[in-house]
C-alpha positions in Angstrom: 0.0 0.0 0.0 1.6 3.3 -1.0 2.1 6.0 1.5 0.0 9.1 1.1 1.8 12.1 -0.3 2.3 14.7 2.3 1.6 18.3 1.2 2.7 21.4 3.0 0.7 24.6 2.5 3.0 27.5 1.8 2.5 30.5 4.1 0.9 33.3 2.2 3.0 36.4 2.0 1.6 39.0 4.4 1.1 42.5 3.2 1.1 45.7 5.3 -2.0 47.9 5.0 -1.8 51.2 3.0 -2.0 53.3 6.2 0.9 51.3 7.6 3.0 51.9 4.5 2.2 55.6 4.4 3.1 56.1 8.1 6.3 54.1 7.6 7.4 56.3 4.8 6.6 59.4 7.0 8.5 58.0 9.9 11.5 57.1 7.7 11.4 60.6 6.2 11.4 62.1 9.7 14.3 59.9 10.7 16.4 61.0 7.7 15.6 64.7 8.6 16.6 64.3 12.3 19.6 62.1 11.4 20.9 64.8 9.0 20.5 67.5 11.6 22.4 65.3 14.1 25.3 64.8 11.7 25.3 68.5 10.9 25.6 69.2 14.7 28.7 67.0 14.8 30.3 69.1 12.2 30.3 72.1 14.6 33.4 71.1 16.4 33.8 74.5 18.1 30.5 74.1 19.9 30.5 71.3 22.5 26.7 71.7 23.1 26.0 71.2 19.4 28.2 68.2 19.2 26.5 66.6 22.2 23.2 67.3 20.6 24.5 65.5 17.5 25.5 62.5 19.6 22.0 62.3 21.0 20.1 63.1 17.7 21.8 60.9 15.2 22.0 57.3 16.4 18.4 56.5 17.4 16.6 58.0 14.4 19.2 56.5 12.1 18.7 53.1 13.5 15.0 53.4 13.5 14.9 54.4 9.9 16.8 51.3 8.9 14.7 48.8 11.0 11.5 50.6 10.0 12.3 49.9 6.3 13.4 46.3 7.0 10.2 45.7 9.0 7.7 47.1 6.5 9.2 46.5 3.1 11.3 43.4 3.8 8.9 41.8 6.2 11.5 41.1 8.8 9.8 40.1 12.1 12.8 40.9 14.4 13.2 44.3 12.8 9.4 44.9 13.3 9.8 44.3 17.0 12.8 46.7 17.3 11.0 49.3 15.2 8.0 49.1 17.4 10.1 49.7 20.6 12.1 52.6 19.2 9.2 54.3 17.5 7.2 54.2 20.7 10.2 55.5 22.7 10.9 58.4 20.3 7.2 59.3 20.0 6.7 59.2 23.7 9.7 61.4 24.4 8.5 64.1 22.0 4.9 63.8 23.3 6.2 64.2 26.8 8.2 67.3 25.8 5.0 68.7 24.2 2.9 68.0 27.4 5.5 69.6 29.7 5.9 72.7 27.5 2.1 73.1 27.2 1.7 72.8 31.0 4.4 75.5 31.5 2.7 77.9 29.1 -0.8 77.3 30.6 0.6 77.8 34.1 1.8 81.2 33.0 -1.6 82.1 31.7 -0.6 81.7 28.0 -1.5 79.3 25.2 1.5 77.4 23.8 2.6 78.9 20.5 1.8 77.1 17.2 5.5 77.1 16.3 6.0 74.8 19.3 2.9 72.6 19.2 2.7 71.9 15.5 6.2 70.5 14.8 6.2 68.4 18.0 2.7 67.0 17.2 3.7 66.3 13.6 6.7 64.4 14.8 5.2 62.5 17.7 1.9 61.4 16.2 3.2 59.3 13.3 5.8 57.6 15.5 3.2 56.6 18.1 0.6 55.6 15.6 3.1 53.7 13.5 4.5 52.0 16.6 1.1 50.5 17.5 0.4 49.5 13.8 3.8 48.0 13.6 3.2 45.8 16.7 0.2 44.2 15.0 2.3 43.8 11.9 5.0 42.0 13.8 2.4 39.7 15.3 1.0 39.0 11.8 4.5 38.2 10.5 5.1 35.8 13.4 1.7 34.0 13.1 2.0 33.6 9.3 5.5 32.0 9.7 6.5 33.9 6.6 10.1 33.9 5.6 11.8 35.2 2.5 12.7 32.4 0.1 16.2 34.0 -0.4 17.6 35.2 2.9 20.7 36.7 1.3 20.7 40.5 1.4 20.1 41.7 -2.1 18.9 45.1 -3.4 16.4 45.1 -6.2 16.8 47.8 -8.8 13.9 49.7 -7.2 15.6 49.5 -3.8 18.9 50.6 -5.2 17.3 53.7 -6.8 15.5 54.4 -3.5 18.8 54.1 -1.6 20.5 56.5 -4.0 17.6 58.9 -3.5 17.8 58.6 0.3 21.6 59.3 0.3 21.1 62.3 -1.9 18.4 63.7 0.4 20.6 63.0 3.5 23.6 64.8 1.9 21.4 67.7 0.7 19.8 68.2 4.2 23.1 67.9 6.0 24.8 70.4 3.7 21.8 72.8 4.1 21.9 72.6 7.9 25.7 73.2 8.0 25.4 76.2 5.7 22.4 77.6 7.5 24.4 77.5 10.8 27.2 79.4 9.0 30.8 79.7 10.1 31.9 80.2 13.7 33.1 83.7 12.9 33.1 86.2 10.0 34.2 89.7 9.3 32.8 92.4 6.9 29.7 90.4 5.9 26.2 91.7 5.2 23.2 91.7 7.6 21.7 88.8 5.7 24.8 86.7 6.5 24.6 87.4 10.2 23.4 84.6 12.6 20.8 86.8 14.2 18.3 89.4 12.9 19.9 92.9 12.6 18.6 96.3 11.6 17.9 96.4 7.8 20.5 99.1 7.4 23.3 97.2 9.2 26.5 96.9 7.3 30.1 95.8 7.9 29.0 93.0 10.2 31.5 91.0 12.2 30.7 88.2 14.7 31.9 85.1 16.5 29.8 82.3 17.9 30.6 80.3 21.0 29.2 77.1 22.6 25.7 77.0 23.9 24.3 79.8 21.7 26.8 82.5 22.9 27.4 85.2 20.3 29.3 88.5 20.1 28.5 90.7 17.1 29.2 94.3 16.0 27.9 96.3 13.0 27.5 99.8 11.6 24.1 101.3 11.8 22.3 104.5 12.8 21.2 105.6 16.3 17.5 105.5 15.3 17.8 102.0 13.7 19.7 100.7 16.7 17.0 102.0 19.1 14.2 100.3 17.1 16.2 97.1 16.8 16.9 97.0 20.6 13.2 97.3 21.4 12.4 94.4 19.0 15.1 92.2 20.6 13.8 92.9 24.1 10.2 92.2 23.1 11.3 88.9 21.5 13.5 87.5 24.3 13.4 89.6 27.4 11.4 88.9 30.6 13.4 91.3 32.7 14.4 94.3 30.6 16.5 97.4 31.0 15.1 99.8 28.4 17.3 101.6 25.9 18.9 104.5 27.7 21.9 106.8 27.5 25.2 105.4 28.7 25.8 107.0 32.1 29.5 106.1 32.6 30.8 103.4 30.4 29.3 100.3 28.6 31.6 97.3 28.6 30.7 94.6 26.2 32.5 91.4 24.9 34.7 91.9 21.9 33.9 89.3 19.2 37.6 89.1 18.3 38.5 87.9 21.8 36.3 84.8 21.2 38.4 83.6 18.2 40.9 81.0 19.1 44.5 82.2 19.6 43.4 85.9 19.4 45.3 88.6 21.2 42.4 91.1 20.9 41.2 92.9 24.1 38.5 91.1 26.0 36.0 94.0 25.9 34.9 97.0 23.9 34.3 100.1 26.0 31.7 102.7 24.9 31.2 106.0 26.7 29.0 108.0 24.4 25.8 106.4 23.1 23.0 104.0 24.1 22.7 100.7 25.9 20.1 98.1 26.8 19.9 94.6 28.2 17.5 91.8 28.8 17.4 88.6 30.9 15.5 85.3 31.1 15.2 83.4 34.3 18.7 84.4 35.6 20.0 82.1 32.9 20.2 83.8 29.5 21.3 87.4 29.0 21.6 89.9 26.2 23.4 93.2 26.3 23.9 95.8 23.6 25.3 99.3 23.1 25.7 101.8 20.4 28.7 104.1 20.0 27.5 107.4 18.9 31.1 108.5 18.0 31.8 105.7 15.6 28.2 104.8 14.5 28.9 101.2 15.5 26.7 98.8 17.5 27.8 95.9 19.7 25.7 93.0 21.0 26.5 90.0 23.2 24.2 87.2 24.1 25.4 84.6 26.6 24.2 82.0 29.1 25.2 81.6 32.7 
């Protein structure tokens, strides 16, 4: 009597839903954006704070983007598990930041600005939503027992073109972020090339940036333009403000040249005839500016304690 022929049903290839695919693409795009920003921060070797931010920003989004692709488009169950964990971690962190910032604004009797709420929400929501969808996708992959027939890592022509596109976007974003940040210091540049907003008539700008957002800058302008600009700066940043006033004795302000490595320039510029102002936030961040009526030159220094 012949033995019955055993048949094995081949596991059907699972397919992610359209929403899952769309959210995965959004998350991968966000990962490329943040990873590029992190790499750009690492390029600012003169700013330890920026480099530290780069160390924090780059690894997790970079890793998440890779496992996210492997999970959704290569149907890899282990990658789906890791993508779920890291997407929920990133999304939860950003959502937590949003909640804390919102509470602080509401406690102060203000609504949180759209410029804060919108980007944090746009970043957190797809990560959290995709994390939950990806958990179900991972369970579906495990239950189906699906495995790629060829486990060797090979890129199809479509994947190769997509990879080239991703690399191009990454290089473009990183270059943009580095250029947007500008050099550490510059001399005789225009107001448009300055790292902060200046009066429209500002010319012959010179500046130097230090770690943690410190900046010393000087430029040529008029007394009227300086006064208007000082008021705008105070309204934008200051919680405790010393209004624009005549210099009583002398205004001492940090010389941008003294912040350049190996510089022998004097530490301060001293102005005795002109205007001065200052602002402060929570005893932590300070801004100080003065205008020299004799030379028609303005000086500004922003620093953190």
